[in-house]
C-alpha positions in Angstrom: 46.9 -94.2 -99.0 47.5 -91.1 -96.3 44.6 -88.7 -95.9 45.2 -85.1 -97.1 43.7 -82.4 -94.8 43.6 -78.7 -95.6 43.3 -76.2 -93.0 41.1 -73.1 -93.6 42.2 -70.4 -90.9 39.1 -68.7 -89.2 40.1 -65.0 -88.3 37.9 -62.4 -87.0 39.5 -59.0 -85.9 43.1 -58.1 -86.2 43.8 -55.4 -83.8 45.2 -54.6 -80.2 43.3 -56.5 -77.8 40.1 -55.0 -76.0 40.4 -54.5 -72.1 40.7 -57.5 -70.0 37.3 -59.1 -69.1 35.7 -58.0 -72.6 33.4 -60.7 -74.1 35.3 -62.7 -76.8 38.4 -60.9 -76.3 40.3 -64.0 -77.5 38.9 -63.6 -80.9 40.8 -60.4 -81.4 44.4 -61.3 -82.8 47.1 -58.9 -82.6 48.7 -57.3 -85.9 52.0 -58.9 -85.0 50.7 -62.4 -84.1 49.0 -62.4 -87.4 52.0 -61.3 -89.1 53.9 -64.1 -87.6 51.4 -66.8 -88.4 51.6 -65.6 -92.2 55.3 -65.6 -92.4 55.5 -68.7 -90.6 53.4 -70.3 -93.4 55.4 -68.5 -95.9 58.6 -69.8 -95.0 57.3 -73.2 -94.8 56.5 -73.2 -98.3 52.7 -72.5 -98.2 50.4 -70.4 -100.0 47.5 -68.8 -98.2 44.2 -68.6 -100.5 40.9 -67.4 -100.6 38.1 -69.8 -100.6 37.5 -69.3 -104.5 41.0 -70.1 -105.2 41.2 -73.0 -102.7 38.5 -74.8 -103.9 40.4 -76.9 -106.7 42.4 -78.1 -103.8 39.7 -79.1 -101.7 38.0 -81.0 -104.5 41.2 -82.8 -105.3 41.7 -81.2 -108.6 44.9 -79.5 -107.9 47.8 -80.5 -105.5 50.0 -78.3 -103.3 51.2 -76.6 -100.1 48.0 -74.5 -99.6 45.7 -73.4 -96.7 42.7 -71.2 -96.7 42.5 -67.7 -94.9 38.9 -66.2 -93.8 37.9 -63.4 -91.9 34.4 -63.1 -90.4 32.4 -60.0 -90.3 34.6 -57.7 -92.3 36.1 -55.5 -89.9 38.1 -52.3 -90.8 40.9 -53.6 -88.9 41.5 -56.4 -91.1 41.7 -54.1 -94.1 44.5 -51.8 -91.9 46.3 -54.6 -90.3 45.6 -57.7 -92.4 45.8 -56.6 -96.0 49.3 -55.2 -96.0 50.9 -58.6 -94.8 48.5 -60.4 -97.4 49.9 -58.4 -100.1 53.3 -58.5 -99.4 53.2 -62.5 -99.2 50.9 -62.7 -102.2 48.3 -64.5 -100.3 44.7 -64.2 -100.9 41.9 -64.6 -98.6 38.2 -64.2 -98.0 36.3 -61.7 -96.1 32.8 -62.5 -95.1 30.8 -59.3 -95.0 27.5 -58.7 -93.2 25.7 -57.2 -96.4 23.3 -54.7 -94.6 25.9 -53.6 -91.8 28.4 -52.5 -94.5 30.2 -49.2 -93.4 28.5 -49.6 -90.0 29.7 -51.7 -86.9 28.9 -55.1 -85.1 25.5 -53.9 -83.7 24.6 -57.8 -83.4 27.1 -58.0 -80.4 25.5 -55.0 -78.5 23.4 -57.5 -76.2 26.6 -59.2 -75.3 28.3 -56.0 -74.0 30.9 -56.1 -76.9 32.1 -52.9 -77.9 31.4 -51.7 -81.3 33.9 -51.7 -83.8 33.9 -50.3 -87.6 33.2 -52.5 -90.5 34.7 -51.9 -93.9 32.5 -49.5 -96.0 31.8 -50.0 -99.8 35.3 -48.4 -100.8 37.2 -50.7 -98.5 35.6 -53.6 -99.7 36.1 -52.9 -103.4 39.9 -51.9 -102.6 39.9 -55.2 -100.8 39.0 -57.1 -104.1 41.1 -54.8 -106.0 44.1 -56.0 -103.8 43.5 -59.6 -104.9 41.4 -60.6 -101.9 37.8 -61.9 -102.0 34.2 -61.0 -100.6 31.9 -63.5 -99.4 28.4 -63.3 -97.7 27.9 -63.4 -93.9 24.1 -63.0 -94.4 22.5 -59.7 -94.4 22.3 -58.8 -90.7 24.6 -61.5 -88.8 21.6 -63.4 -87.5 21.1 -66.9 -86.4 19.6 -68.7 -89.4 18.2 -71.6 -87.2 15.9 -69.0 -85.9 14.7 -67.5 -89.2 11.4 -68.4 -91.0 11.6 -69.3 -94.6 11.2 -65.7 -96.0 13.8 -64.4 -93.6 16.3 -67.0 -94.9 15.8 -66.1 -98.1 16.3 -62.3 -97.2 19.4 -63.5 -95.2 21.2 -65.9 -97.7 19.9 -64.8 -101.0 19.5 -61.2 -100.3 23.0 -60.9 -99.0 24.4 -61.9 -102.1 22.4 -59.3 -104.1 23.4 -56.6 -101.8 27.1 -57.3 -101.9 26.9 -57.6 -105.5 25.2 -54.2 -106.0 28.2 -52.8 -103.8 31.3 -54.3 -105.0 32.7 -55.5 -108.5 34.1 -58.9 -108.1 34.8 -61.4 -110.9 32.4 -64.1 -110.8 30.2 -62.4 -108.3 29.7 -63.3 -104.5 30.0 -67.2 -104.4 31.1 -68.2 -100.9 29.1 -68.1 -97.9 29.7 -68.2 -93.9 26.9 -69.1 -91.4 26.7 -66.5 -88.6 27.7 -68.0 -85.1 28.1 -71.5 -87.0 24.6 -72.2 -86.6 22.8 -74.0 -89.2 19.9 -76.5 -89.6 18.4 -78.5 -92.5 16.4 -75.4 -93.5 19.5 -73.2 -93.7 21.6 -75.8 -95.3 18.8 -76.4 -98.1 18.4 -72.5 -98.6 22.3 -72.1 -99.0 22.3 -75.0 -101.5 19.4 -73.3 -103.5 21.3 -70.1 -103.6 24.1 -72.0 -105.4 26.8 -70.7 -103.3 30.3 -72.7 -104.2 31.1 -73.1 -100.5 29.9 -72.4 -97.0 32.0 -72.3 -94.0 31.2 -73.3 -90.3 32.9 -72.7 -86.8 33.1 -76.5 -86.5 36.6 -77.1 -85.7 39.0 -79.2 -88.0 40.6 -79.3 -91.4 39.0 -80.2 -94.7 39.6 -83.8 -95.8 40.5 -83.8 -99.4 38.5 -84.5 -101.8 35.5 -83.1 -100.0 33.0 -85.8 -99.4 29.2 -84.8 -99.2 29.5 -81.2 -100.7 31.2 -78.0 -99.7 28.3 -76.4 -97.6 29.5 -77.6 -94.1 33.3 -76.8 -94.2 35.1 -76.8 -91.1 37.8 -74.4 -90.1 40.7 -74.1 -88.0 40.1 -71.6 -84.9 42.6 -68.7 -84.6 42.6 -66.8 -81.5 44.7 -64.1 -79.7 46.6 -67.1 -77.6 47.3 -68.9 -80.6 51.2 -69.0 -80.8 53.2 -70.1 -83.9 53.8 -73.4 -82.2 50.2 -73.7 -81.6 49.4 -72.8 -85.2 51.8 -75.5 -86.4 49.9 -78.1 -84.5 46.4 -76.9 -85.7 47.4 -77.1 -89.2 49.7 -80.1 -89.4 48.3 -82.6 -86.9 45.1 -83.8 -85.9 45.0 -81.5 -82.8 42.1 -79.2 -84.4 40.3 -82.1 -86.0 39.9 -84.0 -82.4 38.3 -80.8 -81.1 35.6 -80.7 -83.6 33.4 -78.4 -81.3 31.8 -74.9 -82.2 32.5 -71.6 -80.5 
């Protein structure tokens, strides 16, 4: 029996590239590149799905030509540049918002010298949902969970859900989580399980083996960067290219 693997694409910003030499510049994918990625998958007969819509496929309850689409941090440029493409193709996706920073900027990047970029505000997050997309949690303050004490773990993991659910109306509430920086340990994994999230994604590179074994709280994803061409995307999604990387960013 052949092994079925489903890719969950991991994007961050969809925007024009910042100046050369800017830290993490590679995580800013141009609007044109993003559009080409989505149209390529569409013409190949694949449907892009949010984590909520993807879960039955990951559990092996449904079969089909599907892939996951996720955006970390909740940048406004996702709303402006990615959403129109997603709507046109009738794809859904999950945006992991930093709950206590909604409507602000990526201040967690200041110490790395990364420029400040606006994050979606409450109205934009609601419009995102109303357009058929999904909002998940990326903690309250985008912290390294492995450095949190038990009290702060509750604030970041459980509290972020409460904050987001107080801001937006989403069927079923906020059910999906993403670990900032991809960092997790036994305590943060246990906290995420106790918070009863339906899934949690990491920055571990690779595709998800179907059906999921060992739960859905340490899901790997396919890294998509500024330099990911359509050929490169095909390798990442349909070969073991990304599975063999298995490293974190």
